[in-house]
C-alpha positions in Angstrom: 24.1 -41.5 82.8 21.3 -41.7 85.6 20.9 -38.2 84.8 21.0 -38.5 81.1 18.1 -41.5 81.4 15.9 -39.2 83.6 16.4 -36.4 81.0 15.1 -38.5 78.6 12.1 -39.8 80.4 10.9 -36.2 81.3 11.6 -35.3 77.9 9.5 -38.0 76.5 6.4 -37.8 78.8 6.5 -34.1 78.0 6.4 -35.1 74.1 3.5 -37.8 75.0 1.5 -35.0 76.5 1.7 -32.7 73.7 0.9 -35.2 70.8 -2.0 -36.4 73.1 -3.5 -32.6 73.8 -2.8 -32.3 69.9 -5.0 -35.4 69.3 -7.7 -34.7 71.6 -8.2 -31.1 70.5 -8.3 -32.1 66.3 -8.5 -35.9 65.7 -8.2 -35.7 62.3 -5.7 -33.2 60.2 -3.6 -33.0 57.1 -3.1 -35.4 55.2 -6.6 -36.8 54.1 -5.8 -39.8 52.4 -9.8 -40.4 52.3 -12.9 -38.9 54.0 -15.0 -40.6 56.3 -18.9 -39.5 56.8 -18.8 -40.6 60.2 -15.6 -38.9 61.3 -15.1 -36.0 59.2 -18.3 -34.2 58.9 -16.9 -31.7 62.1 -14.1 -30.8 60.2 -15.5 -29.2 57.1 -18.4 -26.5 56.5 -20.9 -28.0 54.2 -23.1 -26.1 52.1 -26.2 -27.6 50.8 -25.9 -30.7 47.9 -22.2 -31.1 48.9 -21.5 -34.1 51.1 -19.0 -37.0 52.2 -19.7 -40.1 50.4 -18.1 -43.0 49.1 -14.9 -41.8 50.9 -14.7 -38.8 48.7 -15.9 -34.7 48.9 -18.6 -34.4 46.7 -19.1 -30.6 45.9 -22.3 -31.3 44.2 -24.8 -34.7 44.6 -23.2 -37.8 44.0 -24.8 -41.0 42.1 -25.8 -42.3 45.7 -28.2 -39.4 45.7 -29.5 -40.0 42.4 -33.3 -39.1 43.5 -32.0 -35.2 44.2 -31.0 -33.5 40.7 -28.3 -33.3 39.2 -28.6 -30.0 37.2 -28.6 -26.8 38.5 -26.7 -27.3 41.5 -23.4 -25.6 43.1 -21.7 -26.4 46.6 -18.7 -25.5 48.6 -16.9 -27.4 51.2 -14.1 -25.7 53.5 -11.7 -26.8 56.0 -13.1 -25.7 59.4 -10.4 -23.6 60.5 -9.5 -20.1 59.2 -5.7 -19.9 58.3 -3.9 -16.5 58.8 -2.3 -15.2 55.7 -0.4 -12.5 56.8 1.0 -11.3 60.4 0.2 -7.5 59.8 -2.0 -5.0 58.4 0.8 -2.8 58.3 1.4 -1.5 54.6 5.3 -1.8 55.2 5.2 -5.6 56.2 4.8 -7.3 52.9 5.1 -11.1 54.1 2.3 -13.3 52.9 2.1 -17.0 54.0 3.2 -19.5 51.6 1.1 -22.6 50.9 0.8 -25.8 48.9 -2.2 -28.0 48.2 -2.1 -31.0 46.9 -5.4 -32.7 46.2 -7.1 -35.8 43.8 -10.0 -35.3 42.0 -12.0 -37.3 39.7 -14.2 -35.4 37.5 -17.2 -37.8 36.1 -20.1 -37.9 33.9 -22.1 -40.3 32.0 -21.6 -40.8 28.6 -24.8 -39.2 27.5 -23.8 -36.2 29.8 -22.7 -32.9 28.5 -19.5 -32.1 30.4 -20.1 -29.1 33.2 -19.8 -26.8 34.6 -16.9 -26.7 36.6 -15.2 -27.1 39.9 -12.6 -24.8 41.9 -9.8 -24.9 44.4 -10.7 -21.9 46.6 -9.9 -19.4 49.3 -12.3 -17.2 50.4 -13.1 -15.0 53.6 -16.3 -16.8 54.5 -17.1 -20.7 53.5 -20.6 -19.5 52.7 -22.2 -19.5 49.4 -23.9 -17.2 47.4 -27.5 -18.0 46.5 -27.9 -19.2 42.9 -24.2 -19.9 42.2 -24.9 -22.6 39.9 -24.2 -22.8 36.2 -21.2 -21.0 35.1 -20.5 -19.4 38.7 -19.4 -22.6 40.0 -20.2 -22.0 43.4 -18.0 -18.9 43.8 -20.2 -15.9 42.6 -23.5 -14.9 41.3 -25.0 -12.4 38.8 -25.1 -9.9 41.2 -21.9 -10.5 43.2 -19.5 -11.4 40.3 -16.6 -8.7 40.4 -17.3 -7.5 43.5 -13.9 -6.6 45.7 -16.1 -7.4 48.8 -16.3 -11.4 47.8 -12.8 -11.5 48.8 -12.1 -14.9 47.0 -9.2 -16.5 45.1 -9.9 -19.7 43.0 -8.3 -22.3 40.2 -11.0 -23.0 38.3 -11.3 -26.2 36.6 -13.8 -25.6 33.5 -15.6 -27.9 31.9 -18.1 -25.7 29.8 -17.5 -22.9 27.4 -19.0 -19.7 28.6 -18.9 -16.5 25.9 -15.5 -15.0 27.8 -13.8 -18.4 28.3 -11.2 -19.6 25.6 -12.6 -23.2 25.6 -14.6 -26.0 27.7 -11.4 -27.7 29.0 -8.9 -24.8 30.6 -7.9 -24.1 34.2 -8.4 -20.3 34.8 -7.3 -17.9 38.0 -10.3 -16.2 39.5 -10.2 -13.6 41.5 -13.6 -12.3 43.0 -14.6 -13.5 39.4 -15.5 -16.4 37.4 -13.7 -14.2 34.1 -10.6 -15.4 34.6 -7.7 -12.8 35.0 -5.6 -15.6 33.4 -6.4 -19.0 31.3 -4.7 -22.2 30.1 -6.4 -24.4 27.8 -5.4 -28.0 28.7 -5.9 -29.5 25.3 -1.8 -29.3 24.6 -1.1 -30.9 27.8 -3.4 -34.1 27.0 -5.8 -33.8 29.9 -9.5 -33.5 30.2 -10.9 -32.4 33.3 -13.9 -34.1 32.7 -13.8 -37.0 30.2 -16.3 -39.8 28.9 -14.1 -42.1 31.2 -13.6 -41.2 35.0 -9.7 -40.1 35.1 -8.1 -39.2 38.4 -6.1 -36.2 38.3 -3.5 -35.1 41.0 -3.3 -31.2 41.6 -0.7 -29.4 43.1 -1.8 -25.6 43.9 1.7 -23.7 45.0 1.9 -20.2 46.6 5.0 -18.4 47.1 4.5 -15.6 49.9 7.7 -13.9 48.9 7.6 -13.7 45.1 3.9 -13.6 45.3 3.6 -16.4 42.5 1.4 -18.9 42.6 1.7 -22.1 40.4 -0.6 -24.7 39.2 0.9 -28.3 37.9 -1.5 -31.1 37.3 -1.0 -34.9 36.5 -2.9 -38.0 35.8 -2.9 -40.7 38.5 -1.8 -43.9 37.8 -3.0 -46.5 40.0 -0.4 -47.9 42.6 2.0 -45.3 41.4 3.3 -42.4 43.8 2.4 -39.0 42.0 5.1 -37.1 40.5 4.4 -33.1 40.1 5.5 -32.4 36.5 8.9 -30.2 36.0 6.9 -27.7 34.5 3.8 -25.8 35.8 0.6 -25.4 33.9 -0.1 -22.0 34.9 2.5 -19.5 36.9 1.1 -16.1 37.9 2.0 -13.3 40.0 -1.0 -12.4 42.6 -0.6 -10.8 46.0 -3.3 -12.6 48.1 -3.2 -9.8 50.7 -4.8 -7.5 48.2 -7.9 -9.7 47.6 -8.3 -12.2 50.5 -8.9 -11.1 54.3 -6.3 -11.7 56.9 -7.9 -14.8 58.4 -9.4 -17.0 55.1 -10.6 -20.6 54.6 -9.5 -23.3 52.0 -11.5 -25.3 50.4 -13.7 -26.4 47.3 -16.5 -25.3 45.3 -18.1 -26.8 41.8 -21.3 -26.9 40.3 -23.6 -28.6 37.0 -26.0 -26.6 35.1 -29.4 -27.0 33.1 -28.1 -29.5 30.9 -24.6 -29.9 31.9 -23.7 -32.1 34.8 -21.1 -33.7 36.0 -19.9 -35.4 39.8 -17.4 -32.8 41.2 -15.3 -35.3 43.8 -12.1 -34.9 46.0 -10.8 -38.2 46.4 -7.5 -36.9 48.4 -6.5 -33.5 50.0 -3.0 -32.3 52.0 -2.5 -28.5 52.8 0.6 -27.1 54.4 0.0 -23.3 54.8 2.7 -21.4 56.4 0.4 -19.8 59.1 0.9 -16.8 61.3 -0.1 -17.6 64.8 -2.1 -15.5 66.6 -3.0 -16.6 69.8 -1.3 -19.1 72.1 -2.9 -22.6 72.1 -4.4 -22.5 75.8 -5.8 -26.4 75.5 -2.7 -27.3 77.8 -4.4 -25.6 80.6 -7.1 -27.0 80.4 -6.4 -30.9 81.1 -6.9 -31.5 84.5 -4.7 -33.1 86.9 -5.9 -36.3 87.2 -4.8 -36.4 83.4 -1.7 -35.2 84.1 -1.2 -37.7 86.5 -1.7 -40.2 84.4 0.1 -39.6 81.6 3.2 -38.9 84.0 2.6 -42.8 85.0 2.5 -44.1 81.8 5.1 -41.7 80.1 7.8 -43.4 83.1 6.7 -46.8 82.1 7.1 -46.0 78.4 10.0 -44.0 79.1 12.1 -46.7 80.7 11.8 -48.7 77.3 12.2 -46.1 75.1 15.9 -45.5 76.9 16.7 -48.8 76.8 15.8 -48.8 72.9 17.4 -45.5 72.4 20.9 -47.4 73.8 20.2 -50.2 71.2 19.8 -47.6 68.6 22.9 -45.3 69.4 24.8 -48.8 69.6 24.3 -49.6 66.3 24.4 -46.6 64.5 27.5 -45.9 66.0 28.8 -49.4 64.4 27.4 -48.0 61.1 29.0 -44.6 61.3 32.3 -45.7 62.2 32.2 -48.2 59.2 31.2 -45.6 56.8 33.2 -42.8 58.0 36.4 -44.8 57.3 35.7 -46.1 53.9 38.4 -44.4 51.7 36.8 -41.1 49.2 33.5 -40.9 51.3 31.5 -37.5 50.1 30.1 -35.1 52.4 28.2 -36.3 55.8 25.2 -34.2 55.9 22.7 -33.8 58.9 19.4 -34.8 59.3 18.0 -31.1 59.3 20.2 -30.4 56.3 18.6 -32.6 54.3 15.0 -32.4 56.0 14.9 -27.9 55.4 16.3 -28.9 51.9 13.1 -30.6 50.8 10.6 -28.7 52.6 10.3 -31.6 55.7 10.3 -34.3 52.8 6.9 -33.2 51.2 5.2 -35.0 48.5 5.2 -32.3 46.3 9.0 -32.2 46.4 8.6 -36.2 45.6 10.3 -37.5 41.9 10.1 -40.7 42.0 9.9 -43.9 44.2 10.9 -47.5 44.4 11.4 -50.4 46.3 13.8 -49.0 48.1 12.7 -45.5 48.8 11.4 -42.4 47.9 13.5 -39.5 46.1 13.0 -35.8 46.6 14.0 -32.7 45.2 15.8 -30.5 47.7 17.5 -26.9 47.7 20.5 -26.8 49.7 21.3 -23.2 50.7 24.8 -21.6 51.4 26.4 -24.5 49.9 29.5 -24.7 47.1 31.3 -28.0 47.8 34.1 -26.3 46.1 34.5 -22.8 47.0 32.6 -22.6 50.2 31.0 -19.8 48.7 27.2 -18.6 50.0 25.2 -20.2 46.5 22.6 -22.6 46.4 22.7 -26.0 45.2 19.9 -28.7 43.6 20.2 -32.0 44.7 18.2 -35.2 44.8 17.8 -37.1 48.3 17.5 -40.6 48.6 15.5 -41.7 51.6 15.5 -45.3 52.4 11.6 -46.3 53.2 12.8 -49.5 55.2 14.6 -48.9 58.2 14.6 -52.2 59.3 18.1 -54.4 59.1 17.2 -55.0 55.5 17.0 -51.3 54.6 20.8 -50.8 56.0 22.1 -53.6 53.7 20.3 -51.7 51.1 21.6 -48.5 52.0 25.2 -49.8 52.9 25.9 -52.0 49.3 24.9 -49.0 47.6 27.0 -46.6 49.2 30.0 -48.7 49.4 29.7 -49.4 46.0 29.2 -46.1 44.7 31.4 -43.9 46.8 34.4 -44.1 44.9 32.8 -44.5 41.3 33.7 -41.4 39.1 32.6 -41.2 35.6 31.0 -38.4 33.7 27.6 -40.5 32.7 26.9 -42.0 36.2 24.6 -39.8 38.7 27.5 -38.3 41.2 27.0 -39.0 44.8 27.0 -35.8 46.7 26.8 -36.9 50.2 24.9 -39.2 52.9 23.7 -39.4 56.3 22.9 -41.7 58.7 21.2 -40.4 61.4 17.9 -40.9 64.1 17.4 -44.0 62.1 17.3 -42.3 59.0 19.0 -43.6 55.7 19.7 -40.6 53.2 21.6 -40.6 49.9 22.5 -37.0 48.6 23.0 -37.0 44.8 23.1 -34.2 41.7 20.1 -33.1 40.5 19.2 -33.9 37.0 16.9 -30.9 35.9 15.7 -33.1 32.7 14.4 -36.0 34.7 14.5 -39.6 33.3 14.3 -40.6 29.7 11.2 -42.6 30.4 9.3 -39.4 30.9 10.4 -37.7 28.1 9.4 -40.6 26.1 6.1 -41.7 27.5 4.9 -38.4 29.4 6.1 -35.4 26.9 3.9 -34.3 23.8 4.9 -35.0 20.5 6.3 -31.6 20.4 8.6 -32.5 23.2 9.8 -35.9 22.5 13.5 -36.4 22.6 15.0 -35.4 19.2 17.7 -37.9 17.2 20.7 -36.4 18.4 19.6 -36.5 21.7 18.8 -40.0 21.7 22.1 -41.0 20.2 23.6 -39.0 22.6 22.0 -40.8 25.4 22.8 -44.4 24.4 26.5 -43.3 23.6 26.9 -41.8 27.4 25.0 -45.5 28.6 27.4 -47.9 26.8 30.3 -45.8 28.2 28.9 -45.7 31.5 28.0 -49.3 30.9 31.9 -49.6 29.8 33.1 -48.0 32.8 31.6 -50.4 35.1 32.7 -53.8 33.5 36.0 -52.9 32.6 37.5 -49.4 34.0 36.8 -49.6 37.6 38.8 -51.5 39.9 35.9 -54.1 40.3 33.6 -55.4 37.9 30.1 -53.9 39.1 26.7 -55.3 37.8 23.7 -52.7 37.7 21.0 -55.5 37.3 18.5 -52.7 36.9 19.4 -51.0 33.8 16.2 -49.2 32.4 14.9 -45.8 30.9 13.8 -44.9 33.9 17.2 -45.1 36.0 18.6 -42.9 32.8 18.6 -39.7 34.3 19.4 -36.4 32.2 21.4 -33.5 32.9 20.7 -29.7 31.6 22.6 -30.5 28.2 20.9 -34.0 27.8 23.7 -35.7 29.0 23.0 -39.3 29.9 23.5 -40.0 33.9 22.9 -43.5 34.9 21.7 -43.7 38.4 19.6 -46.0 41.2 22.5 -48.3 42.3 20.1 -50.0 45.0 20.1 -53.2 43.1 23.5 -53.2 41.7 26.5 -55.5 43.1 30.5 -55.1 43.0 32.5 -58.6 42.0 36.0 -59.2 42.2 37.8 -60.0 39.1 37.8 -63.2 39.0 34.2 -64.0 40.0 31.7 -64.2 37.5 28.1 -63.2 39.3 27.0 -61.9 42.4 25.5 -65.7 42.7 29.0 -66.4 43.9 29.1 -64.2 46.7 25.5 -65.5 48.0 23.3 -63.3 46.8 21.5 -65.1 44.0 18.2 -63.9 42.8 16.1 -62.9 39.6 16.1 -58.7 40.2 15.1 -56.2 37.8 12.5 -55.2 35.7 10.0 -57.2 33.0 11.3 -56.6 29.7 14.7 -55.6 30.6 16.0 -58.9 32.4 17.8 -61.5 30.2 16.7 -64.6 29.7 19.2 -67.1 31.5 18.7 -65.2 34.6 15.6 -66.9 35.5 17.4 -70.2 35.3 20.6 -69.5 36.8 19.4 -67.0 39.3 22.7 -64.9 38.5 23.3 -61.6 37.1 26.1 -61.4 35.1 27.9 -58.2 32.9 26.2 -60.1 30.1 22.9 -59.5 31.4 23.5 -56.0 31.9 24.5 -56.0 28.3 20.9 -58.0 27.4 19.4 -54.8 29.6 21.3 -52.4 27.7 19.8 -53.8 24.2 16.0 -53.3 25.9 17.1 -49.8 26.2 18.3 -49.2 22.8 15.5 -50.7 21.1 13.2 -48.4 23.9 14.8 -45.6 22.6 15.1 -45.5 18.9 11.5 -47.1 18.8 9.7 -44.8 21.7 8.0 -48.0 22.9 8.3 -50.0 26.3 9.9 -53.5 26.0 7.7 -54.6 28.4 4.4 -53.7 26.1 2.9 -56.0 23.5 3.1 -54.6 19.9 -0.4 -55.9 17.9 1.2 -56.6 13.9 -1.5 -58.2 11.7 -2.9 -60.7 13.7 -0.2 -61.3 16.0 1.2 -59.6 19.4 4.9 -59.1 19.7 7.2 -58.1 22.2 9.1 -55.2 21.3 12.5 -57.1 20.3 10.4 -59.9 18.5 8.6 -56.6 16.7 12.0 -55.4 15.7 13.5 -58.7 14.8 10.4 -59.5 12.3 10.6 -56.3 10.8 14.3 -56.7 10.6 13.5 -60.4 9.0 11.2 -58.6 6.3 14.1 -56.3 5.4 11.6 -53.1 6.6 13.9 -52.4 10.0 13.5 -48.6 9.8 9.8 -49.0 10.3 10.5 -49.6 13.8 11.9 -46.0 14.5 9.7 -44.0 16.9 6.9 -42.3 14.4 6.9 -39.4 16.6 10.6 -37.6 15.2 8.7 -37.3 11.4 11.6 -38.6 9.6 13.7 -36.1 11.6 16.7 -38.6 11.9 19.9 -40.3 10.0 18.2 -43.5 8.6 21.8 -45.3 8.6 22.3 -44.4 12.1 19.2 -46.2 13.1 19.6 -48.7 11.3 22.9 -49.5 12.9 21.2 -49.0 16.3 18.1 -51.3 16.1 21.1 -53.8 14.8 23.0 -53.5 17.9 19.7 -53.7 20.0 19.2 -57.1 18.4 22.6 -58.2 19.0 22.7 -57.3 22.8 19.4 -58.8 23.1 20.5 -62.2 21.7 19.1 -65.0 24.0 23.0 -66.6 24.3 24.4 -64.8 26.3 28.2 -65.4 25.1 26.8 -64.1 21.7 26.4 -60.4 22.9 28.5 -57.9 22.1 31.4 -56.8 24.8 31.3 -53.1 26.0 34.3 -51.7 24.2 32.8 -53.1 21.1 29.4 -51.4 21.8 31.1 -47.7 22.4 32.9 -48.2 19.3 29.6 -49.4 17.0 28.2 -46.3 18.5 31.0 -43.9 17.7 30.9 -45.7 14.1 35.0 -46.9 14.3 33.3 -50.5 14.2 30.5 -52.1 12.1 27.4 -53.7 13.8 27.8 -57.6 14.0 26.2 -59.7 12.1 22.2 -60.1 13.1 20.4 -63.4 11.9 17.1 -62.5 9.8 15.2 -65.2 12.4 15.7 -64.6 16.1 17.9 -67.1 17.8 16.0 -69.7 20.0 16.8 -69.5 23.9 17.9 -73.0 25.3 18.7 -73.8 29.1 21.5 -75.4 29.4 22.7 -73.4 26.7 23.6 -75.4 23.7 24.8 -73.0 21.7 23.1 -71.0 18.9 19.8 -72.3 17.8 17.4 -70.5 15.2 13.9 -71.0 14.6 12.5 -71.6 11.4 9.2 -70.7 11.9 7.6 -67.3 12.5 9.4 -65.5 15.5 5.9 -65.1 17.5 6.6 -69.1 18.3 10.2 -68.6 19.9 8.0 -65.4 21.8 5.6 -67.7 23.5 7.8 -70.4 24.3 10.1 -67.7 26.2 7.2 -66.6 27.7 5.6 -69.4 28.9 9.2 -70.2 30.4 9.3 -66.8 32.2 5.8 -66.7 33.9 5.9 -70.4 34.8 9.1 -69.8 37.1 8.5 -69.2 40.8 
């Protein structure tokens, strides 16, 4: 044990020294979540008219430098360090470095400005910029050098000004030694405007596979306080062998330009770059550290190492207890090594994020040489949920989710593939759902790619079946507590899979709510939470039925339960809006307009009435899950739904009905909800 402790201390001191040396050699490295004029000047190469200001890379003059003309300007900002993109000039060695560049851009212009000219992500052999590269040249080339193979330049342009050779004034393009793109993609069909009148932030992913020699470009609007999620389909996917055009050592960065009348502010707000770098020489920095510095490191290392060993002993004991508990659970799936999941997710890279919530981040991953059934050499796509809180609460969340779902078996539930608890990291591994979540199809797809009617009916039938299983067919009642569109995932055949059991609780059959287990509290998402939960602090099977009703209305109407709908001079919640249309005898008007009448009218009315029945303010009046499944399948008729929405009363005094406009009861219920702590 003494030897082990000493070995740990020596390892700690060595690691500490390496970190110290690395940080001293290069204090700021990727990722950059903001840019500082004070600390980052030496990290980038700037050309005239480019700068760091207001926490961003400004490729052309920004608003703080208004005394400098905006017109006919160009600029480059390149990372100071060149990267070696292949290991050998030998033609037989075809290896090229892969890279992933993720950045946040904002192309801003005043309302009276004409958009232009453009912006580019750039890889070049030289950080210098050719003269007179403003206007259509985007800071990449000029009239003399355009098309010259000696440019050694590859760029992804974001063009906001149409030239004779451009498809329009809002496109991306692959530029090789020229501003005349070898491949262009117009962005109008994707609801993306690079330079809108209202400044908009866009996250861009540029990924290059050095093995397949394919470059991919993804782009999505950044919503405040919501982590960026890379779209499933790239805007551009094009083969290009960088070795044919770039020099072995090249720089990464950005360029931009304005024209004589066309002008805009070209800003980069964030940037992360990961390059599969080929090493050219050994880092000799460590040898430059003097003996006194090393002595100090050893002294501090010994002091810190002793504390580290003690903490490690406590962590090891805790992990042993948790691991022992998990391994004793019957029917547990595969236990993964942390390194396996780290490799599968590209070291949990931001580009692999599928989603994020209060309990952690979900990453997409690929397991190599994995076939659970036959142990054959195949790969499998997975989703890895990494719990973000490593404290006791995080472990409780992890244990709660794992102990509930490890024995759940239903075709409409996301299947748990395995788990990992190692080095204080808590991870769950699920089947990857290639068609993503329902809400992404409802709100982020174009009109042409929205869910068709058959898919919507199929999804609701699947979710209803899963809910019935959780409440009646499993050996314990399971209350999901967060049933919503974003937690309904779709496999390759658009079969619904209910997931995210982070808030779920398993109840013994004779108990009615998790509050009896001293787990009371209002959990869930506004618009999906039953009104009684705000008073009882209890979630029940009936409150899950209420959430299901919200999902039914959401999927049929294509509108979120959390939004306000303007109808005439009134604002309605989704459920109140549908109830008002039901009262007026035109409930079919609630069906998603994007379906363009391509749906079964009788089915739509049936589902809308079912959604209202499940949304009944009185819990005891909501249908049971067995009846819900039979109504959806057509073997049972929809229960009678009153023309006026019943009024929620507390304590429950039976069913009461509003004799006034439904907006009155809506306002009352909203006031009750908002006023609660």
